[in-house]
N, C-alpha and C positions, 0 to 999 in steps of 0.2 A: 228243444225238448224230450220230457220223454214223460208219456203222460202214465200213470201208472192206477187201474185200477183194479177194486179193493176191495174185503165186503169183514167184517173185525166175525164172523160168525168161520170164519173158510181159517183153518190153520195152516190151509198152504199161503193165503196175505202173509200170514204171519210167519213161514217159514221161506216168504224173496226178499221177507222187505230190507231185511240189516243184508242184505248180502246187491240188493238193488242199491240203494244207498249207495254204499263202498263201488261199484261199479262206476255208478253215474258221475262220483267224485271224482276215481280216476282217469275218468273219458271227458271232465270238461264241462260232462251234460247235464241240465238242471230237471229236476225231477218234482213230478206234478202229481200229488195223491191225490185218488178222488172213492170216497168211499159209494159203494156205489152196490142195489137190493136190486136182484136177476131175477127173474121166474124158478122160483122151485124145480130141479132136477127128477126127476121120477125115480119114486122109494128104487132103492141099488135091491139087490137079492145080499140076504144076512148075508151069506159065507163074504162078498165081496168091500161090506164093511168091514169086514171085523182084520179081514187084511188086508184096506186104506188103512188104520187103526194101528198095526204091527209096523207099515210103511211109515204111515209119517215118524214113530220113535223112529228107526230105521233112521231115517234123514233127522230128526234132533240129534241124532248122539253123531253122526256124521258131519253133520258143521254142529258140534258143538255149543249145543244154545236147552237154552230151555225148555220142554214143551211136560204142562201138568193140563189134564184135564176139567174147563170149568166145573164152580161145581151151581150151575144150573145147567144143563143140558137136554134138548136141542137151543144154544143158543140165540136165543130176538136181540137180532143185533139193528134193528128200526132207530128204536131210539138215540145209541150211539148213530147210526151215518147222520141221523138227523141231525144230529151236537157238531157235528165234523163243518155242516154248510155253514153256521157262527166263524166258525177257531179257522175256516179256512178267508173268510171274508177279514178276519181281525189280524190275517197273515201267523198265520199261525197255524194249521191247514197239517202239516208233518209232524212237529208236535205231538197233537193233538190225537191223529190219527195212530203213529209208532205207540204211546203211553197207551190208548187204548190197545191194540192191540199186542202188548207186553202182560197189562192186566189180565186180557182175559185169557193165554195161551201158556207166559210166562207165570204164574203167577194164579190164576187159575179162576178168580175174580168173576164177576155177575155185572157182563159191563147193559142191562136189560135196566140194573137198576139205575133208582134216578138220583141214589143221594152218591152211588158212585161215578156215576160219569159227575156230576156237576163237582164231585172232591181232583178227578183231573181237571181239568176244570181253569179250577176256581187254585189250583199252585202253576199253572200253565200262566195265569192272569188276568184268567178272564171274570167277568160280573153274574159273582152265581148269579140270580135271581137276573138279571138276561139268557144266562146260558138257560136256566133250566122255561126261559120262555119261549126262548130258541124254538126250544122239545114237541114241544103242539100249536108250536105255529104255521100257519095255511103259505107262507111266503117260503119257509122251509121244505115244507112236506113237497113243494112244486118245487126246487129245487130241486134239491136226491131223484127227483124221478124224473126231469127233464137233462141230473149227468147219468141217468140210468140209461132214457131211454137212448140220447147220443152213444154211449156204451152198443146197448145194442146196434144200431145203425152202425158202427165198426167193425161189425162180426164178435162179438164178446157175449159169451154165451156162459161165461162161466169167470172164478176166479183162483188166481191172481191174472191179469193179464196185462202189456205192457206195448206201447203202441211210441214203435220213432218213424218220425217219417213215411210212415203209408205203413208202413210193416208192423202186423200186428203179432203176437207170441205170448199163446195159452198157457202156463201150467206154473207154476216154483222148477221142473225139473228140465223147461225149457230158456232156462237167463243162462246160461255158454250160449248158443243161439242169442239171446240176443246183445247180449255181449261179442259176439261174434258181427252182431251185426252194424255197433257202433261204432264196431275202430277197423281204422285202421288195413288194409292188405297188408300192406305195407310194415306193420305195428309188428306183426310175429307172424309166427310157423306155427303147424299144423303141430310140431313136438312141446312147443309154447300152451298152445289153447289147452290141447290137452292137461299137457300138470299145469297148468294155474299161473302158471311167470308171467307178468306181465309187465311191460316198458313200462318207467317210470320218466326217461331222459336219451338224445342218442345221438351229440354233437360230438364233433373233429376229434375223432384223438379219446375217446368217452366214454360211452354208458353207464346205467345205469335200470336196474332190472328191479324187480320186484316181486315175492313169497307168497303165501299165507300158507303157515305150520299149521296143519288140517292135522284129527286123528290118522287118516290114512299115509299122513305121510311118516308116525312115528314108527322105533325100534319098540321090541321090548320094555326098553327099561323108559320107557316115557319121554322121551328124546327126539326131535326132528333125524331117520337116517342117513347115511354118508351122501349117499347117491344120492338125495335132497340136495342135500347143499351143494355137491356138486356138480351137482348141473348145471342151480344158477348160479357158480361163478363161474364154473364154464361157458353160456351162453354172454351178463355181462362182459365179465372180457374180449369173447371174440368179436363179437358187437362191437368192442371200439377199436378194436382189427380191423372189420368190416366196416369202419367209418373216414378210416385211412387210405385205403384200396380206393384204384381207378373204375369206371362203372364197369367194364370189361375181365376186369381182376379179379381172380376167387381163393380163396382160401381153407384152410381144416388146421383144425388141431395139431399139433408133432405132441406137445408134450404138457401136461399141467402139474407142477406139484401144486399140496393144502395143504393149509398149520393150517392145526383146528384150537381155539382158544379160550371159546367155553361152549359148554353144552347146547345147541342150538334147544326152545323148547315154542309149544305153539302160539302161536302166533305172527305178525307182521314179519320177517325181515327185508330186510334189503343189500342188492350185491351190486355194489359199482367198482366198473372195469377201466385203466387206462391203459393204453398202448403205448411203452416209454420209447419202441425204438424198432425201425420196421428197415429193412435192409431188400436188396434184389428178390431176392428168393423166401426170406422167412420177414417176420412181424416178430417182438416182444413185449408183452402184453401185463399186467401186473394190480390185486382189483383186495378185496376186504367182502365181508360180510353184516350188519350191525342191525343190531334191533329195534324198535321202535325209543329206545332209551340211547341208544347212537351205541350202546355197549359194541366193542365188533366181538364179532365174537371167531372169524375164520379171516385167514390170510393164502393169496393164493400167486403162485406167475407161473406164467409158463410159454408158449414157441407157438405160433402158427405160420404154417409150410403157406408160399403164397403160387400163386400160379400164374401167367401173366394171363392167361382165359378160361373158362369153364373148361373143365376137365371132360370127358365123353361118359 
């Protein structure tokens, strides 16, 4: 279970939400969205506030997500947070929080407006009249206070915050640390974590990895750099070879041949590898890369040298 503490007035909660869902989906972790209202932080110097706005736009560009300043600033998130209490009780908490964050920070909508919130709730299947009543109910206010107090008790002093197995991570820029915390150490390498590759499957003689092609991995033509694609194939094919080794054996890439079939564009791609044959000192593997629609983008084959024990 991953607890996601968010504030609808916080653009960092918006920037974190999509990536957090992807991480939890890959790791098979359930995600509990919890809107909170924490004490207002001290007023920041003007220079710091200006820089934060620049930094947020840089992050939005890097993540390739829309970011638009809300119509009404500063954002009053109390009504939206109260509405999340009913949505959560009806099993629609994630859908409600996701939509409110999008309306506020991707569309610039006024989430302090009751009609805006009611429209969101109605579209999700909540009864509009009951939803409006919940915004002013003492029960919802008490529940929101309890939820916020519980977050503070865990050490949450700002949003977004993520709690898993007793570990607390604060800030959308700490998601890579959070993912490492819920990922088994044996499932990745320092390079894979830095590069953004994630292991999907690791069976006897085969392996599958995925990579999100983000703007930082594109060349000047707007498609994935060949080095990014090559790294994914080398990892997938090499991992397939590793599954066929004895515990004391070690291997390294000798030769890798790649044929690019289609341009690799932004989005999630999968790299699959299979060990075709292994001898005493070498193994042969092949594989391919496909996009989310299953289109074949590249194929590869290679040779891996095998040592009987880890080389010095």
